[in-house]
C-alpha positions, 0 to 999 in steps of 0.5 A, a space after each residue: 750825897 744825903 746833904 746834897 739831895 736834901 738841899 735840892 729838895 728844899 730849893 725846889 720847895 722854895 723856887 717852884 716857879 724857876 723850874 716850872 716857868 710856863 711857856 705861852 704863844 705871843 704874837 708881834 704884829 706888823 700894823 701900818 695905820 692909815 693916818 686920820 682914819 680911826 675907824 679903818 685902823 681899829 678894823 685893820 687891828 681887829 682882823 689881825 688880832 683875830 688871826 693871831 688869836 685864831 692861832 693860839 696867841 695869848 699875848 698879841 703886841 701892835 705897834 706904837 700909835 698903831 690906832 691912830 697914826 701919827 698926825 692928830 689934827 684934831 681930838 677925833 684922830 685920837 682916842 680916850 683909854 678905855 675908848 673905842 680901841 679897847 672896846 674893839 679889842 675887848 670882844 676879841 679877848 673875851 672871846 679868845 681868853 687872851 691879852 693884847 697891847 695896842 698903841 695909840 694917842 690918847 686924848 685925856 678929857 680931864 686934862 685935855 693933853 695928848 699922850 702917846 699911850 698904849 693900853 692893855 686888854 684882857 679876858 675880862 676887859 680893859 686892864 690899864 695903860 702906860 703913857 711914854 715917858 721919853 719923848 723925842 724933841 720932834 714929837 713934843 708938838 703932838 705928845 705930853 710926857 707920861 705921868 703914870 710912871 712904869 706900872 706893871 700889871 698882874 695877869 694870868 700869864 704873868 706880870 705884864 710892863 709896857 714901854 714905847 719905842 724911844 723909852 729905851 734911850 733911858 736906862 731907868 726905863 728899862 730898869 724899873 719894870 725889872 725891879 718891879 718884877 715884871 715877867 714880860 715886857 711888851 714894846 710897841 715901836 713906831 718906826 716905818 723903815 728897816 734899819 741898814 747897817 750904815 751909820 745914820 741910815 734911815 734915820 738910825 733907829 736905835 730902838 729897832 736895833 736894841 730890841 734884840 738885846 733888851 731881854 738879856 739887858 734887863 732879865 724880861 722876856 721881850 715881845 716888841 714890834 714896829 711898822 715895818 715888820 722888823 721883830 
């Protein structure tokens, strides 16, 4: 018995994080963007993020390209990161001491390329961004595959990684953040239809169906949302 007690004391001393994992409130926000109206989307997102913040959410995740919509006719329809979208979110995250992940089409002023990206903003302002690596064939006309790898960001609520929608079609996209010690996976998704049971119904958007199994697959707490509101 003495040996067992000694072992437990040693175990608790070495691995306190396993026993005392923090609990936080999160919000997966439904949002359907207005096409080609960046400011309207920023205003709409700010309202939803403010409501979630007032209800105590410490991490708020919005859908894929929530701030820009899908139609990019010119550079004014996209945004830089940091830029207008992140500046609007900073006002809220600084006030409520929380974190926001928001999707948008990013205009890279250095290369002139457009990326399907998501920005992470926290209590001290803009933290970092992720650029979608796995681009479906139909999206290549708009977005260039990501060139930032799979970053993991250290925050006061844990290590946060970001993936976007179709990224989950490649196993390495899921495994790399896990291997890098991510505690939370934020996953903006862009489907505007709710999938049905029948095969290929509503485009058979497998990403939505995968959400329920992502956490046990990769061992990371997952917060995902899409335009249709199916979490």
